[in-house]
N, C-alpha and C positions, 0 to 999 in steps of 0.2 A: 775850466770850472772843476772843483773837486767834487767827485760823486758823493751824494748824501748817503747816510746810513739807511740800510733797508731792513725791514722786519717782515716776518711771515706770520700771518694771523688766520684764524678760522674765519671763513666768510660768514657774515650775518646779513640780515636785511639792511643794516645800516650802510653796507658797502655797495648796495645795488645801483644807486644813482651814478656812482663813480664807474661801476662796471659797465653800465649802459654807455657812458661816454667813451670808455676805452674800446668797447666793441665797435662803436661808430667810427672811431679813428682808423680801424682796420677795414672798414667798409662793410661790416655786418649789420643787418637790419633790425636786430633784436630790440624790442621795446622793454620797458621795465617789467611789464606783465609777463613777457617771455622769460626774462631772467628769474622772476619770482617763481614760475613753474619749475624751472630746472633746479634752482637753489633749494626749493622745498623738498625735492626728491633726493638731494645729493649731500655729500660731504665736500665742502669747498674750502679753498685757501685763497688768500690775496697776499700780494707783496705790496708793501707800502714804503715810499721814500718820503721822509718828513711829513707823514700823515696822508700823503696822496697815493691812491691805488695805482700801481704801475704794472701789475700782473695779476692774472686770475687763472684758476683751474677748478674743475668740478670732477668728482668721482661719483657716478650715479650707480648704486648697486642694484642688480636684478637678482633678487633672492640671495642665496649663499654661494652661488657658483659663477656669477658673471657680473660684469660692470662695464659701463661706458665711461671713458675718460674724455672730457669735452671742455669747451670754452677755454682752451689754452691760449692765453693772450699775454704778450709782454710788450709794453710801450716801446715804440721804435727807438726812443732816446736811451732806453735801458738795455738794449740788446748787446750781446757780446760779453756779458758779465756772468753768464752761467745760470741766470734766473729761470729760464725755461727748463733746463735740466733738473734744477732743484725742485721746481714745482712738480714735474713729472715723477721724480723719485718719491716725493711726499705722497702724491696721489696713489702711486703703486703700492706704497707701504700701507695706506688705508685700504686698498683693495685686497690685500693679503693674497690668498691662494686662488682668488677668482680669475677666470678667463677675462681678459680686458680687451675691449674693442674701441676703436676710434676711427674717425675719418680725417685723413691728413692732407694738408696742403703740400705742394712740392717743396716749399721752404722748410716744412717741419719734418719731412721724410728722413733725412740723415740722423737727426736726434732720435726719432722713434725706432729706427733700425738698430741704433747702438744700444737701445734699452730692451731689445729683444722682440720687437714687433715685426711681423712679416706682412707683406701686402697680400690681400686676398681678392681684390676686385676694384671696380671703379664706380663711383656715384656720379650720376649726371643730374644736374639741376635744370628744371624747365620752369618757365614762368611767362605770364602775359595776361591779357584780358580774356576772361572766360567767354567763349562764344555762345551765341544763342543756339540751342539744340533741343531736340525732343528727348524727354526723359524715358529710358527703357521702362516698359510697363511692368516687368517682373522684379524691379527694384523698388523698395519702399523705405520709409523712415523707420529707424529702430524704435523699440518700445522700452519702457522702464524695466520690464522683466527680462530683457535680453542681456543684461550686464555680465552675469556669470558666464554665459556662452561666449561673449566677446572676449573676455579674459582668457578663456580656454582656447579659443581659436588663435589668439595672438601668441600664446605660449606654444601651440602646436607648430606655428609658422616660424617664430623666432628661435625656439629651442630653449628658452629660459623663462622663468616666471617674472613677468613685468606687471603684476597686479597693482602695485602701488602707482605706477605710471598710468595704467588704464583707469584706475579710480580717479586720478586727477583729470584725465581727459574727459571722463564722463561728466565732470562739472563744467567743462569749458567747450566741448565739441558737440556737433550733431553727427549722428551715425546713419549711414545708408546701409541697408542689408539686403541680402538675397536669401530667401527661405525655400527649403524643400520640405514638403509635408508639415509645414508649420514651424520647422526648426531652422534657425539661422545657420547658413553654411558659408557665408562670405560677408565681409563688411568693409566699409571705408569711413574714415572720420574726416571732418572739416572743421577748422576753427580759425579764429583771428590769430595772425602771426605776422610780425614784421610789417611790410608795406601793405598787406591786405589779408588774404586767406591762404592757408596751406592745407592741402589734401594729404592725409596720411595719419595712421598707417592704412594701407590697403592690403587686406588679407583675403586671399581667394584660392580656389582649387585650380583655376585655369586662367590663362591670359584673357580669354573672352570675358570671364566673370569680372576680372579686374577692370577691363575697359568699360563694361556696362556700369559698374559702380562709379567710376570716374565720370562717365557721361552724365549720370544722374546728378552728381554734385555740380558739374559744370553748368548743367541746364538750370539748376536752382540758383547759381551764382552769376548768371550772364551779366556781362558788363563790369564785373569786379576783377581786381587784380588777384591772380591765383598762382601759387607756387606748388610744384611737386618735385620731390627728390626721390629718385629711383635708382636701383642698381642696374648697371649696364647690361647685366646678364638677363634681365627680365624682358628685354626686347620691346619695351614700351616707348623708347625714345622717338623713333620715326613717327609713330602714331600720335604722340603728344605734339610733335612739330606740326603735323597735319591739322591738329585741333587748334593751332595758333599759339601754342606754348613753346617759345623758343628755348633752345639749349644755350644756357648762359654761363656754365661753369660746372664745378663739381669737386671731387676729391678722390683720394685713394683709401679704400677700406683696409684696415689693418687689425691684426689680432695678436695678442701675446698670451702664450700658453706653454706650459712645460712639455706636454705631450700632444701628439697629433690627435685631433678630434676623430671620433668614430664617424664613419659615413652613415648618415641616417636617411631613410626614405620617409619624407614627410608628406602628409595628406594636403597641407596648405603651404602657400608661399607668401612672403611679404613682398608685395609689388611696389609699394611706396613707403618711405620711412616716415616716422613721426616727425623727425627732423634729422639733419646731419649730426647734430650733437647727441641725440637720444637713440638713434638707430631705428 
């Protein structure tokens, strides 16, 4: 069969139903609502063959200095034609001088390395039915007036301004917080995603705080399907397994930057991601 003509177009909401189907074909659980969140924050592209979406990519900017490259999918029947590389090159052009982050599958690693990305760590995905548990007494639900503080803590942990993302999460998620003298010092979000719920981001000063926040949200979600994506370096993995959330996969974190980043001592750490796509 002669390959059809392909075209590259800016992604719009009109493409999202096809994007959902494409992501399902590669085994990803994203609903249309999950795609809508990411597309609303991003500059995206689709590849179409005879009007059918056969490839996607999103570049999600975080301020003027960083971006996540995500939802890189090419239909299995269209691989080997350089579409993945073309999508990546277009996304990187949109990103400009920003430091770019992504989470790679083993299959995608060779392409990303050729484009200047370097591996920086590993993401481990945990999921399962939330166990019944006692909620830690010093954790509480966030309040309407906490939003600016949550944005500031996320920036302190992630290292870049993600206020647009945090604004969107505030419309979709519930937040658990830990306060000191009335001021929020750590938080975790939970929202609908994929097959059930996802916990993230989790931003805290210590591993103990992160575990308490997660326990609070698991207690509130007992019996529901929950997913958490965390960096291997956080040492949450074995604890999550003991909580009944099995390790089911993950990916390789990568970064593309012209210069080595400065070593920073941060007051807070991101213990669980918003998602593998958004970091």
